N, C-alpha and C positions, 0 to 999 in steps of 0.2 A: 501756274493757276494761283490766285494768292486764295482763294474761297472754298468752299466746297459748295454744291450750287444747295441755295434756299435752307443751309444750313443743315444737320445731320438729323433733326426731326426727320426730316421728309426726304432721304436721301432712297426710300425705296421708292420715289415716283419714279417709271421709265420716260424716256427720252422717246417723242417722235415725231416724224415729220408732218406738219400742220398742214393739212390738203386749203384750196380757197374755201372758204365760207362766206353763205351771203343771209344779213342781219335785216329784220323787220324795220330797223332804224338805223341808218348811217349816221355820221355823228362828223364833225369839220375834224380839220386837222389842227386846231387851237385847244379842241377839248382832249382829243388825241393824246397833241402835247400838256397838256394839263394833268392829265388822268397817267402819263409816264412817270412827269416830275412828282405827282404823288407816291406813285408807287418804288420811285428812288430812292425818296426821302423817306420812307417807311422802311423799307427792306435792301436799301441798298449796297445794305455791307453781306449781305444772303446772297446775290448773283454776282458770277465771276465777271470780270474787268472785258471789256467790247460785248456787253452783253444789250440787246436792243429787244425794249418793251413797247409794244403795242396794243390799242386797244383800235376795231375797224367799226364797229357797231352792239347794238346793242338788239335784241328780244324783250318778248312781252315775259315777264316772271309770274310762276302761279301765287306770290304772294305780295295783295294789295300794297300799293304803294311802290314798289320797287322796278324798278327793270334787269335787265339779266346779262352780264357781258360778260369778256373773257380777255383778260391779262394773257400775250402773244409772247412767251420771251424766248426771243433765237440767242443762241450762243455758238459755238465750236463745237461743242460738245452733243448739241441737236435742239431737237425743240421741243416744247413746252406748252401746255393754255392751262391758266387757272380761271376757273370759273367766279365771277364774284356777284355781288346783287348792289343796284344804287340807287337810292331814291331817285323818285320822278324828278326831284328839283334839279338831283346832281350831286348833293351836295354830301352825302351819307352813303359808306361803302362799307360792304362785309364780305371777308373772301370766303367762299364757299358752297356749297353745291344741296339745294332744295331737296330734302326728302320728303313724297307723300305718304301719309299714312293709308291714303284710299288704297295705294297700291298694296299694302299690305294684305296678308291671308288670314285666314282663321287660324288659332295657335291650335285646335284640339282639344282645349277646354275654356271653355263658356265663359265671357267677358274677355276674353285674352285675343290680340292681334301679335301677330309675330312679322319680321321684317329687314328691312338694312337699310343702315343709314351711311354715306359717304364721310370716308373722312382721310383727306388727301388721298393717295392712289388707293384705298382699301374701301370693303365694304365694313361696318361692324356691325353682329347680329343683332335685334332691338325687341324686347317685350311690351307690349304696351297695349293698358285698356279701354275697351269700346269707347270711353268719353274723350282717351287720349290723354287723359290728365296724370294720368300714373305709370312710369315708363322704367324699364330695367336694363341699362347696356349691356351688350358684350354676354347678353344670356342666350343661354340654351335649352329648350324646353323639352326634357329627354323623358319617352314613355316606357313604362318598366313592364310592359306586358310580356319582353321579352327575358327579364331578371329569371337566376337560377337558384334556387338551393345554395346555399351557401357552404354549406355544410355546422354552419352554426344557429345554434335554436331561434329561430321564428326569424331570421335575416334572408332578405334574398342578393343576390349578385348579379349587378349589370356592369358594363362600363356607359361613360359618357365622355364627348369629346372636348378636350381643353386644350385650348390653341392647339399647337399638331402633335398634342398626343393622345391619347387612350387612358382614361382615370380610372381605376374600381373605383365603382359607389354600391354601396352598402344602406339596403332599408329597414325597416321593421312597418310590419303592420301590410296594408292590401293600398298604401297610396299607389294611382294610376300616373301619375306623370310629378318627376321630379327637373326641378332646375338650379343650373349652377348659374352664379349672374353675379349680379355685384347690389348696391343696396338700391331700393324701387325710391326713385325721385317722381317727387310730388309736382307737378308745376303750378299748381297755385300757390305754392312758394314762393317761384319766383318771378324778380320784378320787372315793372314794365321800363321798356330803354330810353323813350318818349319819341322812338322813328317809328312810323309806318307802320304800329299796332306789336312788334316785337316785340315778346319778354325772354329775360336772359335768366338761365340757372347753371348749375354747373353742375358734372355727375365726374367720378373715379377716385379714387383712393387720394394719397398721398399727391400726385400730381392731378391736378383737379386741370378739367376739361371745362370749355366753354360751352352750351347748350342750349341758341337760341330754338323757341318756339314761337308761332305764330298765334295771336289769341283766341283764332277760333279752334285750334287743336290740328289743323290738318297736315300743317309743311312744321318739319324739323331740318335745324341748319347747326352739324357738330364743328364746333372750329374749328380749322387749317393749321394740320402744325406748325407753329413758328408764325404762323400767318391771318389766323382770322381770330383771335382773341377778343377781340372787342368791336364793336361800331364802331367805325374812324370817320372823323370830318376833315371831307378832301380839301377843302378849300382855306385851312388854317397850316402854319407850317408848324410842327411839333417843335423844332429844333430851338426856334429862336422863344417859346416858353420854357424849355429848359434852360436855355441859356439865362433867359431873363431872373430867373430861382437861383443863378450859380454868384458868389459872392467870390471873388479872390482876392479882398484885401488881408493882407496879412499872411500871405498862404504862399509857403516854401513852392517856388521855380525854377526851372533850369529851360535851356534853353535861346532859340531866339531872341532879343526885344523886339516887340510889333511885329508877333508872330502870326504869320494869316492864318495859320491853324493854332489854337488852341484847346492842349488833351489833358481832362483833370482826370485823376485817378482816385476814384475811395478804393482805400486798401483797412489793412488788416496786418500788424506786421508778424503775428503769431499766424496767419494762415498761408497752408503751404506754398496754395496758387498765385497768392501774394508774390513769395518769393521769385517764382517764375517770369509774375507780370515786371519785377524787379532786373530779373536777368533778362529780359528784351529789350528795354526802354535802350539802351546805349545802342544798338544797330538802329531802331527807331531816330532815332536822332542823328545819326549819322547821315542814313539815309537821304531824310529830310534836314539839311542840315541846312540854317539860315529860314526854315521855314515853318517851326514847329516851337514850342514852346511844353514844356509838363508840367504841369503844378499834382500836389502832393495834398489830398484832402482825408484825415481821416475816419476809418468808419471799424472800430473794434468790435467784433463779435460776441455776443455775452459767454459763447461755448467756448471762448480764448482765452482762462484766469487773467497772465499776464499781458493782454493785448493792451490793454486800457494804460497800465503803469507806462509800455511802450509809448505809446500815441503821446501821454502828457509829459514823458522825457524828452523825444522827439523837439517836440512845441520850444521845451524850456530849453533846449539845445538851440533850435528856429530864433529865439531872443539873441542870440549872439552872434548870428550870422545864416544867413541862408546857405553858403555852402559846408558848413558846419554841418547845416542838419543834412543835408545830404550825404554823407562821409557817414552823419549818426544811422541815417536812415540803411547806408551800407552795408555799416557793421553789423545791426541788429541783423537783418537778415541774412548775412552769409555765418552768421552763428547761431541764426535758428533754432538749429534743432540740441542747440546745445545749453538753451536758456533755459529757468526753472521756476516758478514760481517764491519758490523760498528763497530764490537771493534774487531774484529780477533786480531789486531795487537797486542793491549793492554792483551789480552789473552795470546796471545802464549808467550808474553814477562814474564805473571805470572807463565805460566807453565816452564819457563827457569827457571825463578827464583825461582823457590820452591824445583827444582830438584840441585841447588847450584850452578847453571852457573854461571862466571862473566858475568853479565850486561852490561859494560860497552863495553866488547872484543863483546858480541850479538851484540848490537844492533850497532857496527860498520861493522859489518859483515852483517845484516840484510841490512847496508844502502848501501851496495859497489855492487860492480855487480858481485862477484865472485860467490858466493851462488847459483844467477842464470842462473850465463852462464853453473855449472852444472846441474842444472835443464832441460834445456836446452837437454845440450849433453846426461843424460840419454832419454830424449824424442828422441831427433835424433835417437839415438840405438834402442832402441826400437820399431819404425818405422822402420828400416834398418831391422829387424827379425820377420818383420809382425806381429807384436803385433796392434793390435786398439780397445782392450778393456781392462778393467780394472775389478776387477785385472786379472792378465794374471801372470801364472811359468811355469818356464823356468826349465826345472830338466836333466842337463846333455845336456843340448839342445834341449829338447822336450818340448815344447809346450802344456801347457793346459791352457786353457781360463776360464776362472771362478773362484767363490768361492769352488770348488769340491774337496775336501777332500779325494772319493773315485778315482779321477782320478789322484790326483798327490799321491797317492798311490801306484796307479799301476804304473805310469809311475817311482819311486821309485824305485817297485821290478821288474821291467822289467829291467833298468840301473844297479841295481845290481846284476843281474844273468846274464848280460852281463861283467860283473866283477869276475865269481866265474869261 
């Protein structure tokens, strides 16, 4: 099986047999097929080959302007359901399940309610102010009533649940409650999405999780891991939009001429994961011989001190031949661990000389601004299509981040089936 079902972020979702469901509003075969195509175009690399995605109908949504449906996903590993919202006109889709703050309970502290929000297969505890405008996600409110003297002057000791663990907590003074949680989020700062009155913000630390809130504050939707990061227009093909922003003029390329599938790799010569990406490409070219071409785009990251030098050097080698670029490409990646910033210039010149390039022309190119400008253009293009990590592969417009051969192959298979 080529890919992990719906990605590592939601592998904890359990499979179950879906029973027959009845819906308040049935839909046509054409509409079901359209939503199936939408799902596969957006998330096709995250489901195993042979998965069947269906939508049978809609229920009324508690959020005005939306209907609620279910993507039923059948695989040889079992079946799964993903709740989604769709605007009444059928245009915009948000994968996620609305949670009503009306079902929240008094927290025991004046002005606060507590409840849970759906997050994939799990429930996340949340504290909300009575007016619904202030939120603390993943928060536990704990009474200090049973705290005991600790032996430290003035401190009492108790425990608080943190995930699966009990964590000791010490307090001083007469506080009746303590909270273990994250930052308090004010929904006044959320931005209007322009779709059916939903506002969007984010919660979390380094990994931001989108949170959607109805304008009346009564409903919240926490973005589904790997899927519900935004409200998506189901009427457009995002891959065509991405392809339109990519230029392959003067870009190192290998593989089949006039290939059905164009794989564009945004990469960094100093990135260890990009080395893995380099190592997986020969097998992909062999497996899809005659069907696939691979183009290399520069995306040196600022935290890799010699990556920009390597990018410039590689393009100066490319000026003297496409095949020489790929030889240089392999040389740099194969010796990645031995390259240092201090000796990078002479190392890359030595590689170029070894490959038989004209070193006078090579050095003139490195000293000019031409190659650096091309690197900058590649980086701006990557950012314009939403690339934010290396390596990222774009297969006929479908993005697959990381050195993930299964994901790349799944995208190729999906695009080949589109062309059949």
